C-alpha positions as CSV (number, residue, x, y, z in Angstrom):
1,M,29.9,-13.5,85.7
2,F,32.2,-16.1,84.3
3,R,29.6,-16.9,81.6
4,R,29.4,-13.2,80.5
5,F,33.2,-13.0,80.3
6,L,33.5,-16.2,78.3
7,L,30.8,-15.0,75.9
8,T,32.7,-11.7,75.4
9,V,35.9,-13.5,74.6
10,V,34.1,-15.7,72.0
11,I,32.5,-12.7,70.3
12,L,35.9,-10.9,70.1
13,F,37.6,-13.9,68.6
14,L,34.9,-14.4,66.0
15,F,35.0,-10.7,65.1
16,E,38.8,-10.6,64.7
17,G,38.7,-13.7,62.5
18,C,36.5,-11.9,60.0
19,I,39.0,-9.1,59.5
20,Q,41.6,-9.6,56.8
21,P,44.8,-7.5,56.5
22,S,44.6,-5.0,53.6
23,T,47.1,-5.3,50.8
24,G,45.7,-2.6,48.6
25,V,44.9,-5.0,45.7
26,T,43.0,-8.2,45.5
27,P,44.8,-11.4,44.2
28,S,42.7,-11.3,41.0
29,A,43.4,-7.6,40.4
30,S,47.1,-8.3,40.8
31,H,46.9,-11.1,38.3
32,S,45.0,-9.1,35.7
33,S,47.4,-6.2,35.9
34,A,50.4,-8.3,34.9
35,K,51.2,-7.9,31.2
36,R,51.5,-11.4,29.6
37,V,52.3,-12.2,25.9
38,G,51.8,-15.6,24.5
39,Y,54.0,-17.0,21.7
40,L,53.9,-20.1,19.5
41,V,56.6,-21.4,17.2
42,N,55.2,-23.5,14.3
43,V,58.5,-24.5,12.7
44,R,59.8,-27.9,11.6
45,Q,62.7,-29.5,13.4
46,Y,65.0,-29.9,10.5
47,P,66.5,-27.7,7.7
48,T,65.5,-28.0,4.1
49,H,67.4,-27.6,0.8
50,T,65.3,-26.3,-2.0
51,H,67.0,-26.5,-5.4
52,V,65.7,-24.8,-8.6
53,G,67.6,-25.9,-11.7
54,T,67.8,-24.8,-15.3
55,T,64.8,-27.0,-16.1
56,A,62.0,-28.2,-13.9
57,L,63.3,-31.8,-14.2
58,T,66.3,-30.9,-12.1
59,N,64.4,-29.3,-9.3
60,F,64.2,-31.0,-5.9
61,T,63.5,-30.4,-2.2
62,K,65.2,-32.3,0.5
63,T,65.0,-32.2,4.3
64,Y,68.1,-33.1,6.3
65,P,67.9,-34.6,9.8
66,Y,70.6,-32.3,11.2
67,Q,70.2,-31.0,14.7
68,W,70.1,-27.2,14.2
69,K,67.5,-26.8,17.0
70,I,65.9,-23.9,15.2
71,P,62.4,-24.2,16.8
72,T,64.0,-24.0,20.3
73,Y,66.3,-21.2,19.3
74,I,63.3,-19.1,18.0
75,E,61.4,-19.8,21.2
76,N,64.2,-18.7,23.5
77,K,65.0,-15.7,21.4
78,L,61.4,-14.6,21.3
79,A,61.0,-15.0,25.1
80,K,64.1,-13.0,25.8
81,N,63.2,-10.1,23.5
82,L,59.6,-9.9,24.7
83,K,60.7,-9.8,28.3
84,E,63.6,-7.3,27.8
85,T,61.8,-5.0,25.2
86,T,58.2,-4.9,26.5
87,G,58.6,-5.9,30.1
88,A,55.9,-8.6,29.6
89,K,55.9,-12.1,30.9
90,P,56.3,-14.4,27.9
91,I,54.1,-17.5,27.9
92,N,55.0,-20.5,25.6
93,L,51.6,-21.5,24.3
94,R,52.9,-24.9,23.2
95,K,53.2,-25.7,26.9
96,E,49.6,-24.5,27.4
97,A,48.3,-27.0,24.8
98,V,47.4,-24.3,22.2
99,S,47.9,-25.6,18.7
100,P,48.9,-23.6,15.6
101,H,45.6,-24.5,14.0
102,E,43.8,-22.8,16.8
103,L,45.9,-19.7,16.8
104,N,46.2,-19.0,13.0
105,G,43.5,-16.8,11.7
106,L,42.3,-16.0,15.3
107,I,40.9,-12.6,14.4
108,K,39.6,-11.0,11.2
109,N,38.8,-7.5,10.0
110,V,35.2,-6.9,8.9
111,N,34.4,-3.5,7.5
112,G,37.3,-1.9,9.5
113,T,36.5,-3.6,12.8
114,W,38.6,-6.5,14.2
115,M,36.6,-9.4,15.6
116,V,37.2,-13.0,16.7
117,A,37.0,-15.3,13.7
118,K,34.2,-17.9,13.4
119,G,35.1,-21.0,15.3
120,K,37.8,-19.3,17.4
121,R,35.7,-18.1,20.3
122,E,36.7,-21.0,22.6
123,V,40.5,-20.5,22.1
124,Y,40.1,-16.7,22.4
125,E,38.4,-17.2,25.8
126,K,41.2,-19.5,26.9
127,L,43.8,-17.0,25.9
128,T,42.2,-14.0,27.5
129,K,40.3,-15.4,30.6
130,R,42.3,-18.4,31.6
131,L,45.8,-17.4,30.5
132,N,45.2,-13.6,30.9
133,L,47.2,-12.7,27.7
134,S,47.2,-9.2,26.3
135,A,48.7,-10.4,22.9
136,V,49.9,-13.5,21.1
137,V,52.7,-14.0,18.6
138,I,52.9,-16.9,16.2
139,I,55.9,-17.8,13.9
140,N,55.0,-20.1,11.0
141,E,57.3,-21.8,8.6
142,S,55.9,-22.1,5.1
143,K,56.7,-21.8,1.4
144,K,58.0,-18.3,0.8
145,Q,59.3,-16.2,-2.1
146,A,63.1,-16.2,-2.2
147,I,64.0,-14.5,-5.5
148,K,62.2,-12.2,-7.8
149,D,64.1,-11.4,-11.0
150,C,62.5,-9.1,-13.6
151,G,63.7,-8.5,-17.1
152,I,62.5,-7.8,-20.6
153,L,60.8,-11.2,-20.7
154,G,58.9,-10.6,-17.4
155,C,59.5,-11.6,-13.8
156,T,60.6,-15.0,-12.4
157,E,59.7,-15.9,-8.9
158,V,61.4,-18.7,-7.0
159,D,60.1,-20.1,-3.7
160,A,61.9,-21.7,-0.8
161,K,60.0,-24.7,0.6
162,G,61.4,-24.3,4.1
163,Y,64.2,-22.7,6.1
164,G,67.8,-23.7,5.4
165,V,69.2,-23.2,1.9
166,L,67.9,-22.4,-1.5
167,S,70.1,-23.0,-4.6
168,R,69.4,-21.8,-8.1
169,S,71.3,-23.1,-11.1
170,F,71.4,-21.6,-14.6
171,I,73.7,-23.0,-17.2
172,N,77.0,-23.2,-15.3
173,Q,76.4,-20.7,-12.5
174,N,75.0,-21.6,-9.1
175,K,73.6,-19.1,-6.5
176,F,73.1,-20.1,-2.9
177,F,70.6,-18.2,-0.7
178,S,69.9,-18.4,3.0
179,A,66.3,-19.7,3.1
180,T,64.3,-17.8,5.7
181,A,60.8,-19.1,5.1
182,F,59.1,-17.6,8.2
183,Y,56.0,-15.6,8.6
184,A,55.4,-13.7,11.9
185,T,51.9,-12.7,13.1
186,I,50.9,-10.6,16.1
187,Y,47.4,-10.3,17.5
188,K,46.5,-7.9,20.3
189,L,43.6,-9.4,22.3
190,N,42.0,-6.5,24.1
191,P,41.2,-4.4,22.1
192,L,41.4,-6.7,19.1
193,E,44.0,-5.7,16.5
194,S,46.5,-7.3,14.1
195,L,50.0,-5.8,14.3
196,D,51.2,-7.4,11.1
197,K,51.5,-4.0,9.4
198,Y,54.7,-3.6,11.4
199,L,56.1,-6.8,10.1
200,K,56.1,-6.2,6.3
201,E,59.9,-6.4,6.0
202,I,59.7,-9.9,7.5
203,N,56.6,-11.2,5.8
204,E,56.6,-9.5,2.4
205,S,60.3,-9.5,1.3
206,D,60.8,-10.2,-2.4
207,K,64.2,-11.8,-1.9
208,M,66.4,-13.8,0.5
209,T,70.0,-13.2,1.3
210,L,72.5,-14.4,-1.4
211,V,75.5,-15.9,0.5
212,A,77.5,-17.7,-2.1
213,V,78.1,-18.1,-5.8
214,S,79.9,-20.9,-7.8
215,R,80.9,-21.5,-11.4
216,G,80.4,-25.2,-11.6
217,S,81.9,-26.6,-8.4
218,N,84.3,-23.6,-8.0
219,V,82.9,-21.5,-5.2
220,D,83.7,-17.8,-5.0
221,A,85.1,-16.4,-1.7
222,N,82.2,-15.9,0.7
223,K,81.5,-14.8,4.2
224,I,80.1,-18.1,5.5
225,N,83.0,-20.3,4.4
226,F,80.7,-22.4,2.2
227,V,82.4,-25.2,0.2
228,Y,80.7,-26.9,-2.7
229,P,79.3,-30.3,-1.6
230,K,80.7,-33.5,-3.0
231,K,77.2,-34.8,-3.8
232,F,74.9,-32.0,-4.7
233,N,71.7,-33.8,-3.8
234,E,73.1,-35.3,-0.6
235,W,74.9,-32.7,1.5
236,T,76.8,-33.7,4.7
237,E,76.1,-32.0,8.0
238,E,79.4,-30.0,7.7
239,E,78.6,-28.9,4.1
240,L,75.2,-27.6,5.2
241,K,76.3,-26.1,8.5
242,P,77.5,-22.7,7.1
243,F,73.9,-21.8,6.2
244,R,72.9,-21.8,9.8
245,I,75.0,-18.6,10.3
246,P,72.8,-16.2,8.2
247,L,69.7,-18.0,9.4
248,I,70.5,-17.3,13.0
249,K,71.2,-13.6,12.2
250,Y,67.8,-13.4,10.5
251,I,66.0,-15.0,13.4
252,D,67.7,-12.5,15.8
253,G,66.4,-9.6,13.8
254,M,62.9,-11.1,13.4
255,S,62.6,-11.7,17.1
256,K,63.7,-8.1,17.9
257,K,61.3,-6.6,15.4
258,V,58.4,-8.6,16.8
259,A,59.1,-7.4,20.3
260,E,59.5,-3.8,19.2
261,S,56.1,-4.0,17.5
262,L,54.5,-4.7,20.9
263,K,56.1,-1.8,22.8
């Protein structure tokens, strides 16, 4: 009798141990339903001054080791806008060991169909299967057209070599532009699609913002409180600092536009 009772208890214990409480969704289903957007900022640490003079001999490009912290600012702004605008969880791909080289050119359009580019299958699998991303954003810094002036002799195009300031001198007049040399790219991962069509105002602008003008070293009144540098090819941190103001304004607008394109 006791043996039969003990056997019954053991069977009931084993049976109850096999039953799991129902939550309505499995852990994997819960993970896959969460919208996650990856982002990568491929921007140099320091600002650049690109100068285009009256002749090519007076042109120069110089990078200054001033702590503007622009890469970090873009990362934080992107993450904030992605979360607030799309409701997605932003994932910093730099922390996931994804490189700009891997992400740039991830997909391509072949006869109207988007597909993973050759040699990018491994990183695509990592983005979609391991990181469970629905889209990725990359911000690149690169040479970008700053000015396009057209007249009876044709058009003149001037490029900024990086973010910071672009100055252009002709005879005795100097024009100073906020150099916003950024390109934004958005890839949807499932289904595959590039959303760059929504970013033309960021990527295909023919000009950058003129923020100051001087006649020789006499600077006209301007909104950023820029003062002509004592040494034109060696600006101090305080002399360059005013150009961070329009740069930050541009980054704020760029980050907002990127997030809105993913709504």
